[in-house]
N, C-alpha and C positions, 0 to 999 in steps of 0.2 A: 566560595559566587553565593555564601548565605545569606549578604547584609542585605535579597532583594528581597523587599517590601511585598507584601501580601495581593496585594492589586496585581506589582507584573507580575509573582509566583502565578496568579490564577490566569490573566492571560496568554502566562505564556503554556499552560496545561492547557487550555482550549485550542490552543495553535497545535502545541502535539496531540493529542483530541483529535482533531481531525485531519491529520497527516496519516496517525495511527487507523485512525476510522476510513478512510483513501483507501489502503491498502490492505484491508484487512477483509471491507467486499470486494475486493478483487476476487475471494475464492468465492463468498456464496453466490452474485449476480452473475457471475460467467453460465448458471447451470443453464436454468432458458433460455442463453439463448443457441447451445450447443447444436441444437438440432439445424437452427437458421443458419451457421460457421458447415456444419456437414455439409450442405448443399449449395452452400459457397461456392464449396475448395472442394468439393465430389471425390470430400473422402470419407472417409467406413467410421461406424458407431468406432470400433476398438481404437484408432488412428486419433477420434478425435476426444480420446483421454490425456491424452496428453497437452491439448488443455490448461488441465486440473496438475498434470502428473510434471510438468517441468515450471513450472509457476512454484508449486511445493517442496522440486527440490532444489530453484536455485535460493530458494527464501529461507533454507535450513544453511543452504552455502552461506549464504552473503548476513547471516547474523551471525558465529562467529569472526568471523570474516569485518566484517561491520563494527563491533562490540571494538576491536583491536586498533583497526584505521583508529576511532574516536578516542578511544586514548593516546591514540600517539599525535594526532595532530586537531584535534578536539573536537566538543562535543559539536559544534553550528556548522562546520561546513562538513563532515559525514552525514548532518541530518538533513544540510542540501542539496549534499553530492546522493543520497539514496534516493530524497525525493523527487530530483532530478532526474535521475535514471528509472524512478519507478514512469514516470511522467513519457520522458523519451520509446519507452517500451510499451506504454500506452499508445503512442499516438506509430508507433510502430506496426500495430495490431492492427488498428484504424483505418491503417491504408497498404494493408499487405497484397499486396498483388496471388500471392502464393498460402497456397497452406505450412511452406517450410519459411517463412518469411514473417508471419504467425506465432509459430515459439517461437523463432526467435525476442520474436516483444517478447512473448509472454518468460522470457529465461529473462529476460532484460528488468522487466517488471519487478520479476522472481525476485532476483538481487539487489532490485535497491527497494521494495519490498521487508527483504531481513536486514535491509539497516532501520528504517526505524523506529519499530517495536524497542528492539535492544537498546538504543541510541535514545530514545525518550526517556524511560526507560532510568542509564544513566543520567540523563538531566533530572531527571526531579530526586534522583539520589543526591545531585550533586545540589541542587538549590533549591528543596525542603528540609526542613527540620525535622529532627527522626518523628517528633512525634505529627507530621501532617504525611512524610511519608506511602505508611499502608495506605490512606483514603486516595493518597492521588494516584499513588499507582495502581488501585480497585479499581479507581475513574479508568482508564485508561485499560485496562482488562476490560472489565466491563465492556470497553468496544466490540470486540470477538462477539457476544454474544448477540452485539445488538442488529452485529455487522451481520451475520448469521439470523437473523429475523425479514431487519428488513432488505438484505442480497437479494434474493431472488423475485420481493414484489417490485422494486426500483428496479432490476435485471427484466424482468416481466414490460412493464412500464417505458420503457428508454426500447425495450425490439420491436415496438411497436415503430419507430422513428426510423426501425436499421436495428442490427444485431455491431455496428460499428460503432452509436453512438454509447453504449456500457464504458467503449474504453475512451471518445474521448469526452465522458464530465471528466473528467482525470484532470484533467489538462489545465482545466480554468482553478480546481482546485490545489491542486501541486503548485500553479503559478499563485494563487494568495498564502500557501503557503512559505511558497519562496522568497514572497520581498516579503512578508513578514517576519 
């Protein structure tokens, strides 16, 4: 796969960047919405911690699982599957009729997000020449820093139109990533 030209690799890097940003943002973006989610479902502050916890837990489960699946079934198909799972979880969270359903949606999101970063890293390893891999992986890794800086700001702005929009905003981004 290393016979890609520089323009094709850079376009692919931009696409991987967008997917990783989407998944990383969902850790930081939800913070400002926790009081609204707590009020909407009438749950305790302690229960609301599960909105973060279940996402991170399933993210940790998804990382080695999706990485192994990408070795067996191909990077592209597992990357698309991961983004699709993330989008499906986002939609489920946004339309959740109960807190339990919201947590199931967050779990699905986390599982999908768990595949996005390792598969993106593997694609870089497969397609970038050795002298370019470090900078490409550094850019993908920097996405997490960017997400944690802008996530609460974006979350606060989207919260003005409703907490559900923190999750609905993922749908067009995921569709774009899958389409490209």
